C-alpha positions, 0 to 999 in steps of 0.5 A: 449597041444593045447591052445583050448584044454586047454581052453576047459578042464579048462572052457568048453567054446568052446563047450558052444560057439558051442552049444554042452554043455550038459544039464546034465553038469549043475554042481553047480555054485561057489556061495560062500559068498565072490563071492556073495558080490563081484558081489553085489558090482559090481552091486552097482558100475554099478548102481551108475556109470550109475547114475553119468554118467548122469551128469558127463562131461569128459573134463578139463573144465567141470569135476570138475564142474560136481562133484561139481554139483553132490555134491551140486545140484543133490538131494542125489548126494553126497550119490550116489557118496559116495557109488560109491567111498566107494564100490570100496574100499569094492571091494578091501577088499572083493576080497582080502578076497576071494583070501585068502579063496581060498588059505586056501582051496587049491582051486588054484591047477589044474584043478582050476588053470584057476580060480586062474588066472581069480581071480588074473585078476579080482583083478587087474581089480578092482585095475585098475578101482579104479585107472582110476576113481581116476582121474575123479573128475579132482582136484589137488589131483587126478591129482597129485596122477595119475601123480605119478602113470604114472611116475612109469609106465614110469619106465618100461624098453623099453615100459614104456615111450610109455605106459605113452604117450598112456595112457595120449594121449600126453606128459602131462595131458589134455583133452585126458588123461581124455577122455582115463581114462574115457573110461577105467573106464566106458567101457573097464574095466567093459567089461573085468570084465564081461568077466572074471566073465563069464569065471570064471563061465564056469570054475567052471561049468566045474569042479563043483564037484571037487570044492565041494570037495575043500569046495568052495560050496555046491551042494545042495540049502541052504536057510540058505546059501542064507539068509547069503549071503543076510545078508552079502551083506546088512551089507556091503552096510550098512557099505559103506553108514556109511562111506559116512555119516561119511565123509559128516559129517566130511569133510562138503564142503571139498569134492574136492580139488582145480580144476586141474592145469596141470602146477602145480606139487607142490601139496602134494599128498598121495595115497589111503589107499590100495597103501600106502605100495607101496608109503613107499616101493618106499622111499627105492629106491632113484636113478632112477635105484633103483626106477625102481627095486623097482617099476617094477622088484620086484613087477613084480617078486612077481606077477609072483610068486603069479600067478604061485602058482598053480604049486608050488606043481610040484616042491615041495611035496603037503603038503610042497608047501601049507605050503610055500604058506601060509607062503608066503601069511602071509609074504606078508600081514605082509609086506603090513601092516608094510609098511602101518603103517610106512607110516602113522607114517612118516606123524605124526607131532611131538609136537610143542615144539619138532618141534621148536627145530628141526627148530632152529637146521636146521636154525643153520646148525646142522646135523639132524638125519634121524628121525629128517628130517622125522619129518620136512618133515611131518610138511612141508607136513601137512602145504602144505596139510592144504594150499591145503585144504584151496584152495579147500575150497575156490574153493567150496565157490566161486562155491557156491557163483558165479557158474562156469565161462564159462572158467572153474573152474580154473578161480575161483582161478586165479581171486580170491584175497584170492587165488592169493594174498598170491602167489603174495605177496610171489613172489614179496613182501616177499624178503623185507616185511613179512605178520604176519612173513611169506612170505604170504604162511606160509613159514618163509624166511631164510633171514631177512626182510628189511622192515615192516610187512604188516600183519594187515596193516592199522588195528586198532591194527597195527596203534596203534602199529605204534603210540606207537613205529614206529621204531619197527621191525614190522614198520620202524625199519628194513629200512635204507638209503644208508648210513646205517642210519635209515629211516622215523625217523621224526615220531619217533621224533614227538612222542618223543617230544610229550611224553616230553610234558606229565607232568602227568598221566592224560596227558598220559591217554589223549594221549593214548586215542587220539592215540586210536581214531586216530587208530580207525578213520584211520581203518575206513578210510581204509574201508569207505574212506572219510565217515567222514569229519570234518563238519560231525564229529557228531557221530550220523551221522556215520552209521555202517554196523555191526547191531549185536553191541548193541546201547551203543557199536555203540555210543561208537565206533562212538564217538571214530571215531569222536574223531579220526577224530578231533585229525587227523585234529588238529595234524596229518594233519600238515604233512599228507595230506588229499585230497591233503591238509595239515596245515604244510610244511612237506610232509608225505603220503596222508591219504584219504582212507589210507589202502583202496584197492585204496590206496594200489594199487597206493602204490604198483604201484608207491610208489614214487608218490607225494601222497605216499613217493616221490622220494626225501628226507630222507623218500623217497620211496625205494620200487620199482614201480610194475606198469610195472613189473606185470599186473594191475589186479594182483596189484589189487588182491594183494591190495585186499588181503592185505586189507582183510587179516588183521586177516589172520589165517597164523599169 
């Protein structure tokens, strides 16, 4: 049969285009509830999409900023974007329910096979619109998820790599990638969907009477049916708006991940809920060849079987063919559900006690079962996801405070100490130091530390612990000289000799109070270097920024700091200099601004400086100088983070 005859027989489109469509052939249109809801949701997508297009700018330097602006600056922009997002999810659900209804009514058999093909195509285009739209916020989550999908596309034999390059506009993601996804999302796919619905309406118009016999529609107008459609559309819209409001209340400012960085491929991505089954399915195919089979061959074969359902009855009896179609659909839905639940269970983290046992077994080199390995992977995933969430929240916080810099949203994080500090610490410092027991990024290195733990450095509690036991592993206990002997023992000897002079409980209480005061003073020195001098040690001359503390507490804290200053001058200044001056002959590190950002910058840049640990003597600097290894602005970011992260949540 000629193609044009086949198309005319199925749709009547040829005669319609030629102006030969009989006016008497105005058979009933396909207006089922699900089709009505589907068209309604598509209208919602168009309206909200056009509204978003008036603000959105598709480029790598403006896309993330546009979404941030929509969410925070445009009145009800969060609602419009949320409805657009969740309506696309609802489209997938409604399209699936519609196809299920077609199967149950046997409305897929010829001459309705073309309607079936179009319905499958409409569902595929809805998926395509959701996938292309997912990249448009241009955050790390969208980029990582889309990278996985395009890598799967590249597995297609022969044409896969070329298709991926065509879609991305190059080898990697960039401006062209975003422009092409945007064009597909707002122009190509909507036009294709409109064409598919038009062809479908012509096909239903062509075979309206037989469609009625298959119980798809009624040929008579029914006010009740019209009201039911309107009510169903209203309920679906209410559910969508409910999801938007719930998400807004539960996520708050976490409506975006960090800005997309194409050079970063470590984001812990997960697909949308409707693609979790495929994510879990691909876990069973580990080698590249097997992955190609799992991602391309098997889904392609399944798609072909679904597409050819209208013709199954040609090789099987009608009743048997329909039963097999129902069984096939039931097995497909059950498999999708089982894979989705399995994917969700795989990301569940076991209780902390069990997790600690598993980590201990892993550290000891014991063989772990697949279930135990999965539990550890889930724990790492959630840890990485939480870290990524902090970056996203920090990005939004910086954007709200400072706006978007001209060079783009990525600059929000590259110049931010909260973001870059942990990364720099893990890269340059964690081979020797720890930060609250970790490498700064939440990881616990396998190799033991060889120097002090800098978590809370120069805080009151950190200094007080140092004064109590300087040779603790948190301080100098892990540090040894070339000959294997402990370093920085002079302070331990001084404390031991001081304790020997304690003759009564009263003396011990006074010593403890003096140590508490010195810790409070040095902490204040790290925040306000030089604010308190000996001649101005009157507590009434100390001004505190915290206005929420009651007057009695302020007076008490002021007196404690003033006492700490006096103790420092009378005792500590014998070894430790202050503004280059000391009363004794021993040379210990400078304490002016101790623990402040400036003090830390010089310590990191040149620890052998005369005001720090020098390059000679038993307590000399063993830490390498970083002034020629990393740029000064990175040293500043690291110092700022160490200063500000004293109460870091990762501890």
